[in-house]
MARVO-248494 format. One record per residue (C-alpha): residue in three letters; x, z, y. Coordinates in Angstrom, 3 decimals. Each point is the difference from the previous one (the first is absolute). Layout:
BEGIN
res;x;z;y
ALA;X;Z;Y
...
***
This chain:
BEGIN
res;x;z;y
MET;97.009;90.170;99.267
PRO;3.791;0.201;0.343
HIS;1.691;3.052;1.420
ASN;2.576;-0.184;2.767
ASP;2.403;2.327;1.730
ARG;-1.628;0.033;3.410
PRO;-1.251;3.331;1.373
VAL;-3.744;0.545;-0.348
SER;-2.389;0.041;2.959
LEU;-3.630;1.006;-0.526
THR;-2.946;-0.869;2.250
GLY;-3.587;1.097;-0.613
ILE;-2.961;-1.669;1.677
LYS;-3.453;1.556;-0.040
PRO;-2.863;-2.520;-0.240
THR;-2.057;0.748;3.093
GLY;-1.163;-3.410;1.238
SER;1.177;-3.438;1.035
ALA;3.430;-0.147;1.607
THR;0.446;-0.195;3.759
LEU;2.802;-1.256;2.208
GLY;0.979;3.644;0.487
ASN;0.332;0.497;-3.776
TYR;2.134;-3.124;-0.291
LEU;2.375;0.765;2.864
GLY;0.220;3.742;-0.564
MET;0.258;0.174;-3.781
ILE;-0.327;-3.229;-2.020
ARG;2.691;-2.083;1.698
PRO;2.633;2.789;0.001
ALA;-0.818;0.878;-3.630
LEU;0.368;-3.591;-1.170
ALA;3.385;-0.234;1.714
LEU;1.313;2.767;-2.287
THR;0.189;-2.443;-2.915
GLU;3.218;-1.317;1.559
GLN;1.922;3.126;-1.015
TYR;-2.215;2.131;-2.269
ARG;-1.869;-0.248;-3.268
VAL;-3.382;0.599;1.558
LEU;-3.048;1.504;-1.690
TYR;-3.301;-0.563;1.806
PHE;-3.069;1.753;-1.346
ILE;-3.679;-0.056;0.871
ALA;-0.985;3.657;0.344
ASP;-3.520;-0.329;-1.374
TYR;-0.186;3.576;-1.327
HIS;1.086;1.319;3.387
ALA;-2.909;-1.954;1.486
LEU;-2.429;2.043;-2.133
THR;0.213;2.782;2.564
THR;-2.172;-2.165;2.280
VAL;-1.311;-3.005;-1.969
HIS;-2.668;0.917;-2.573
ASP;-1.542;-3.413;-0.620
GLY;1.580;-1.584;-3.077
GLU;-0.728;-3.603;0.942
GLU;1.328;0.573;3.507
LEU;3.245;1.444;-1.353
ARG;0.462;-2.949;-2.367
GLU;-0.581;-2.454;2.854
LEU;2.381;1.855;2.308
THR;2.656;-0.057;-2.720
TYR;-0.249;-3.751;-0.474
ASP;-0.033;-0.499;3.770
LEU;3.199;2.001;0.422
ALA;1.803;-1.741;-2.853
ALA;-0.986;-3.428;1.314
THR;1.126;0.980;3.490
TRP;3.516;0.988;-1.058
LEU;0.407;-2.985;-2.286
SER;-1.181;-2.428;2.668
LEU;2.351;1.473;2.604
GLY;3.135;-0.578;-2.039
LEU;0.291;2.594;-2.753
GLU;1.570;-1.768;-2.979
PRO;-0.032;2.200;-3.115
GLY;3.123;-0.500;-2.072
GLU;3.413;1.523;-0.545
HIS;0.090;1.771;3.366
ALA;-3.689;0.755;0.615
THR;-2.822;1.518;-2.052
LEU;-3.676;0.332;0.928
TYR;-2.290;2.273;-2.033
ARG;-3.164;2.094;0.107
GLN;0.626;3.731;0.071
SER;-2.858;0.513;-2.476
ASP;1.687;-2.294;-2.548
VAL;2.940;2.392;-0.404
PRO;-1.324;3.125;-1.797
GLU;3.486;1.483;-0.153
ILE;-0.319;0.768;3.717
PHE;-2.894;2.370;-0.602
GLU;1.711;1.913;-2.803
ILE;3.016;0.382;2.267
ALA;-2.317;1.186;2.791
TRP;-1.231;2.901;-2.147
ILE;3.536;1.106;-0.821
LEU;0.891;-0.185;3.698
ALA;-3.128;1.980;0.921
CYS;1.161;2.875;-2.180
PHE;3.116;0.318;2.175
THR;-1.735;-0.452;3.360
PRO;-0.684;3.124;2.089
LYS;-3.545;0.060;1.341
GLY;1.387;0.953;3.377
LEU;1.854;-3.314;0.138
LEU;-3.286;-1.875;-0.376
ASN;-1.682;2.268;2.552
ARG;2.418;-1.429;2.567
ALA;-0.663;-3.667;-0.831
HIS;-1.154;-1.947;3.048
ALA;-3.192;-1.490;-1.477
TYR;-1.211;3.333;-1.355
LYS;0.820;1.843;3.229
ALA;-1.846;-2.662;1.998
SER;-3.115;0.521;-2.132
VAL;0.208;3.778;0.395
ASP;0.453;-0.355;3.765
ALA;-2.974;-2.363;0.230
ASN;-2.143;2.501;-1.898
GLU;1.109;2.770;2.318
GLU;-1.010;-2.056;3.048
ALA;-3.382;-0.692;-1.593
ASP;-0.407;3.672;-0.924
ASN;-0.114;-0.877;-3.714
PRO;1.713;1.818;-2.902
PRO;3.714;-0.969;-0.093
ASP;-0.247;-2.019;-3.226
ASP;-3.401;-1.571;0.654
GLY;0.062;-3.553;-1.354
VAL;3.600;0.316;-1.213
SER;0.404;-1.276;-3.564
ALA;2.704;1.084;-2.420
GLY;1.141;-3.620;0.153
LEU;0.677;0.246;3.731
PHE;1.757;3.341;-0.437
ASN;2.181;-1.294;-2.859
TYR;0.605;-3.383;1.628
PRO;3.674;0.811;0.759
VAL;0.666;0.829;-3.663
LEU;-1.297;-3.365;-1.183
MET;2.027;-1.672;2.723
ALA;3.072;1.892;-1.198
ALA;-0.649;-1.309;-3.513
ASP;-0.300;-3.538;1.355
ILE;3.439;0.379;1.560
LEU;1.878;2.006;-2.623
ALA;-1.311;-1.912;-3.018
PHE;2.242;-2.968;0.807
ASP;3.296;1.648;0.962
SER;-0.584;-1.341;3.497
ASP;3.080;-0.051;2.204
VAL;-1.805;-0.562;3.290
VAL;-3.583;0.136;1.217
PRO;-0.852;-1.785;3.256
VAL;-2.112;2.362;2.125
GLY;-1.096;0.372;3.574
LEU;0.759;3.210;1.816
ASP;-3.596;1.132;-0.586
GLN;0.419;-0.434;-3.775
LYS;3.387;1.651;-0.384
GLN;-1.597;3.249;-1.191
HIS;-1.225;-1.653;-3.215
LEU;3.542;-0.884;-0.993
GLU;1.237;3.455;0.942
ILE;-2.609;1.528;-2.299
ALA;1.056;-2.324;-2.830
ARG;3.609;1.067;0.475
ASP;-0.980;3.694;0.061
ILE;-1.904;-0.341;-3.285
ALA;2.815;-1.946;-1.644
ASP;2.516;2.580;1.165
ALA;-2.105;2.811;-1.507
ILE;0.055;-1.756;-3.370
ASN;3.697;-0.752;0.237
GLN;0.689;3.664;0.829
THR;-1.991;1.110;-3.053
TYR;1.610;-2.458;-2.407
SER;3.117;-2.097;0.143
PRO;-0.395;-2.831;2.551
VAL;-2.890;-2.115;-1.252
LEU;-1.384;-1.806;3.033
LYS;1.656;-2.159;2.610
LEU;-0.544;1.159;3.581
PRO;-0.975;-3.041;2.076
GLU;1.002;-0.506;3.614
PRO;-2.386;-1.007;2.789
ARG;0.463;-3.338;1.670
ILE;-1.422;0.610;3.459
GLU;-1.098;-3.191;1.723
GLU;0.622;1.337;3.494
ASP;0.256;-3.457;1.563
VAL;-3.498;-1.015;-1.115
LYS;-2.088;0.146;3.145
THR;-3.562;1.210;0.227
ILE;-2.159;-3.125;0.001
PRO;-2.681;0.067;2.700
GLY;-3.532;-1.168;-0.693
LEU;-2.394;-2.061;2.078
ASP;-0.689;2.935;2.328
GLY;3.610;1.174;0.377
ARG;-0.296;2.962;-2.351
LYS;1.801;0.012;-3.330
MET;-1.451;-2.759;-2.177
SER;-2.296;1.791;-2.446
LYS;-3.081;-0.825;-2.025
SER;-1.484;3.303;1.132
TYR;0.170;-1.191;3.615
GLY;-1.449;-3.424;-0.780
ASN;2.798;-1.636;2.005
THR;1.804;-1.967;-2.697
ILE;1.042;-3.612;-0.492
PRO;-0.732;-0.809;-3.675
LEU;2.724;-2.126;-1.579
PHE;-2.054;-2.593;-1.780
LEU;-2.559;-1.058;2.595
GLU;-0.738;-3.697;0.257
PRO;1.681;-1.561;3.067
LYS;-3.125;-0.101;2.190
LYS;-0.845;3.644;-0.722
LEU;3.627;0.982;0.495
ARG;0.102;-1.618;3.443
LYS;-3.236;1.725;0.932
THR;1.407;3.365;-1.105
VAL;3.247;-0.451;1.932
ARG;-2.054;-0.854;3.089
ARG;-1.446;3.520;-0.169
ILE;3.366;1.658;0.713
VAL;-0.482;2.187;3.055
THR;2.135;-0.894;3.042
ASP;0.055;1.009;3.644
SER;-1.269;-2.034;2.946
ARG;3.308;-1.414;1.218
ARG;-0.036;-3.709;0.814
PRO;2.325;-2.587;-1.611
GLU;2.265;-0.078;3.054
ASP;0.362;3.794;0.103
PRO;3.073;1.684;-1.546
LYS;-0.852;2.063;-3.082
GLU;1.717;2.822;-1.881
PRO;0.701;-1.172;-3.581
ASP;0.985;3.400;-1.426
GLY;-3.102;1.804;-1.201
ASP;-2.159;-3.104;0.412
THR;-2.114;-0.499;-3.133
LEU;0.070;-3.781;0.107
PHE;3.750;-0.201;0.567
THR;0.683;2.578;-2.735
LEU;-1.994;-1.989;-2.565
PHE;1.636;-3.273;1.031
SER;3.498;1.494;-0.239
ALA;-0.767;1.282;-3.511
VAL;-0.669;-3.487;-1.395
ALA;2.033;-2.370;2.220
PRO;3.732;-0.805;-0.117
ALA;2.208;2.004;2.361
GLU;0.686;-2.936;2.309
ASP;-3.717;-0.681;0.470
THR;-0.626;3.682;0.648
GLU;2.694;0.114;2.689
ALA;-1.387;-3.148;1.609
LEU;-3.448;1.588;0.169
ARG;1.502;3.220;1.377
ALA;1.504;-1.976;2.883
ARG;-3.357;-1.612;0.720
TYR;-1.640;3.425;0.007
VAL;2.545;1.490;2.400
ASN;0.149;-2.986;2.344
GLY;-3.676;-0.879;-0.092
GLY;-1.440;-3.372;-0.918
VAL;-1.740;0.642;-3.314
GLY;-3.607;0.971;-0.610
TYR;-1.229;2.288;-2.741
GLY;-2.257;-2.739;-1.336
GLU;2.989;-2.264;-0.541
VAL;1.895;2.753;-1.817
LYS;-3.025;0.698;-2.213
ASP;-0.095;-3.669;-0.979
GLU;3.723;0.049;-0.805
LEU;-0.396;3.174;-2.063
ALA;-2.936;-1.494;-1.922
ASP;2.077;-3.143;-0.679
ARG;2.810;2.110;-1.432
LEU;-2.326;2.033;-2.214
ILE;-1.730;-3.093;-1.339
GLU;3.367;-1.583;-0.788
ILE;1.257;3.131;-1.790
PHE;-3.118;0.924;-1.967
ASP;-1.838;-3.261;-0.672
GLU;1.818;-0.735;-3.256
PRO;-0.096;3.643;-1.197
ARG;-3.758;-0.026;0.739
ARG;-0.462;-3.007;-2.270
ARG;2.095;1.651;-2.705
TYR;-1.987;3.219;0.369
GLU;-3.286;-1.864;-0.447
GLU;1.350;-1.752;-3.108
LEU;1.086;3.284;-1.551
MET;-3.289;1.742;0.753
ALA;-1.754;-2.850;-1.802
ASP;2.350;0.394;-2.980
ARG;-0.041;3.665;-0.997
ALA;1.571;-0.801;-3.375
THR;3.250;-0.960;1.715
ILE;0.033;3.282;1.922
ASP;-0.715;1.944;-3.210
ALA;2.847;-1.746;-1.818
ILE;2.467;0.889;2.776
LEU;-1.169;3.623;0.133
ASP;0.093;0.314;-3.798
GLU;3.580;-1.263;-0.129
GLY;0.952;2.377;2.774
ALA;-1.675;2.915;-1.775
ALA;1.942;-0.708;-3.186
HIS;3.262;0.203;1.920
ALA;-1.124;3.107;1.895
ARG;-1.031;1.743;-3.223
GLU;3.409;-0.675;-1.497
LEU;1.725;1.625;2.978
ALA;-2.420;2.933;0.297
GLY;0.121;0.568;-3.747
GLY;3.683;0.802;0.184
VAL;-0.525;2.602;2.722
ARG;-2.953;1.496;-1.863
GLU;2.090;0.455;-3.141
ARG;2.765;1.707;1.971
LEU;-2.575;2.401;1.388
ARG;-1.622;0.619;-3.356
HIS;3.344;0.834;-1.569
ALA;0.825;2.311;2.891
VAL;-3.276;1.973;-0.055
GLY;-0.222;0.113;-3.809
THR;-2.960;-2.278;-0.773
ALA;1.978;-2.811;-1.636
ARG;-0.057;-0.167;-3.781
***
């Protein structure tokens, strides 16, 4: 795969289940847009998923599902975009061990996921580390290796994920302080304008809440799901407040600006019923995702095509990570 002079952006996606509208609007669509100015690396974080997924067949299926989802939604591997499995790049895990040897334990003690587990144990009156695996504790080190192995320039993160990048930078800085500069320090790309996507019940759209709109539902099931969006009891002729309204927020996220403003006026002035807006939203979603759904189904029925794309991506990723690994090995004294 040819090299180019664009800066590198890296995005990791953990295989946790079929994509939802919230996943698409909050992460997939913004990440795909980065190909306009970056050389983008997308990886399926299957080894990260091992902290929670312990069924081998389930993990394989989730991996294929995630790859098919991104490919069907517009990811085009080529000069500016690479898609690979984390587990297909062994250089990452050698780099992770080197990084671990320069990572203070106290830094990992402060990681959000670990602290949340300790806090949950405290509330349940359990030992602090009850149920906490070494994988969960060392999760930030592997994530740092994912980032640093490719000389990433930027890493798109939400505000809640910024700590992971800060840890990666701290580890890289410790190595650079010990040796001559070896690792590039990436910058965060904070997607502050990405809104929280509400679910059917108005809370943040989340699989754990059971309030999601799956992307690849057949049209009839999609309409039925959209009909379940919770609204208030105001009549069609009553004025309505668009800001903070779940239905309006979802419509505005997928409709052109002029259509959104037209609907806003109808909300404020009265004259539109929630049922009508639900039908319009369902129409938009069917129009946007009907063809990707067909493509997704084709890919899931043709795993060999997915494997070929991931294998090609892994070859390119290994080439990039291999260079960083050799720099590290020379620095720490393990190179021949």
